[in-house]
Every structure is written in C-alpha cells, then in structure tokens.
N, C-alpha and C positions, 0 to 999 in steps of 0.2 A: 663665815664663808657664805657667800650669796649664791643663790641658784641661777643657773644660766637661763636666760629668757630667749627662746627661739625667735629669730627675725622673721617677719612675714614674707611669705613667698610671693613672687609676682603672679598676676592673674593668668590663668591658663596653664599653670604649672601643677604637676602632681597628678594624682589619680582622677581628680574631677575635671581636668583639662583635656584628657584624651581617652577615648574608648579603646579597649582591646579589640582585635579583629572579630572575635566571636560576639562582641556586644552588638554588632550590626548583623552578623551572619545568622545568628539564631532567630531573631524576629523575621528576617527575610525568608528563611527556610520554612518557618511555621506558616507564614502567610501563603507561600507557594503551595505547600501541602494542603492547607485548608481550602485554597482556591480549587485545587484538583479534586478534592473530596466533595465540595459543595456544587461544582459544575461538572459532573462526569460526562455529560454530552459534549461539552466544549473541550474536554481534556482528551478526547479520543484522537488518534492519529488518522491520517488519510485512508489507511487500509482497513480501518474499523477496529483495530485491536486497542484495548484500553491502555492508556499511558501510565496509569498509576501502578500497575502490577510490576513493571520493570524497576520503577523507583523503589517500591517497597522491597523487592528482592535484593536490590543493591544495598539498601540500608540494612537488611537482615544479614547480608554477607559481611558488611562492615562490623556489625556488632558481635558476630560470632568469632571473629579473628582473635 
C-alpha cells in the first residue's frame, strides 16, 4: 500500500496567501498608539484636552467586560 502524496497547492492559496483581519489591524493600532505617546503635543485636541486619555479609558472598558 503506497502513501498518498499531496498535490501542490496553487500560489496564493492557504495560510501564506491571505492575512487575517487582525494581521493588519494590530500593527496599525500599535503604530497609532505609539504615535500618540511619542508626540503628546500633536495628539491634543483643539480645546486642549489630551486625546490619549479617552482612548486608554475606552481600551480599559473593553478589557474589563
């Protein structure tokens, strides 16, 4: 009895051909958060309140659910 040899898959098929949604979302989110932390003067809104505090509060609320 011989073993079954799998046929080669076409290029672009399978896990290497397509990223899941979070494969792009996580690096973008990290980049945005680091940009807000590194440039706090630019991250402030027009009324002078810091923009990072509401983002962190929103993330905290998501994590404690």
